[in-house]
C-alpha positions, 0 to 999 in steps of 0.5 A: 067398749062395753064388757060383758059379764054375763055372756062369755066364753071363759074369763070373767068378761067378754067384749060387747058390741052392740048396733042398733041401725046403720052402720058403715062397712068399710069402717074398722070396728076394732083393732089390736096390735101384737108385736111379733117376730120375724119368720115365725108362725102364729096361731090366733085363737078367738070366739065370737057370738051373734044373736039375732043379727040382720046385715047385708055383710057379716063381720069377719076377723082380718089380721094384717101387717100394720106398716104396710096395712098388707093382709095377712089373713081373715076369717070366715064370716062369723 
């Protein structure tokens, strides 16, 4: 994935995703595995920016268990 140094919220760079044409809406574009402790509460913070997006379904962030795939949470459409 390309990194972008011109458009970032904080830090030195951000992740740039650029689509040019039809994309499969069922395709998981990015994933990150985070090891957690049982019976512990966590909060995930992130920033997102869209520019000139034209789509039938806006992107969302989904948090799920790695082993079972069970969905634990989902963001609103970005």
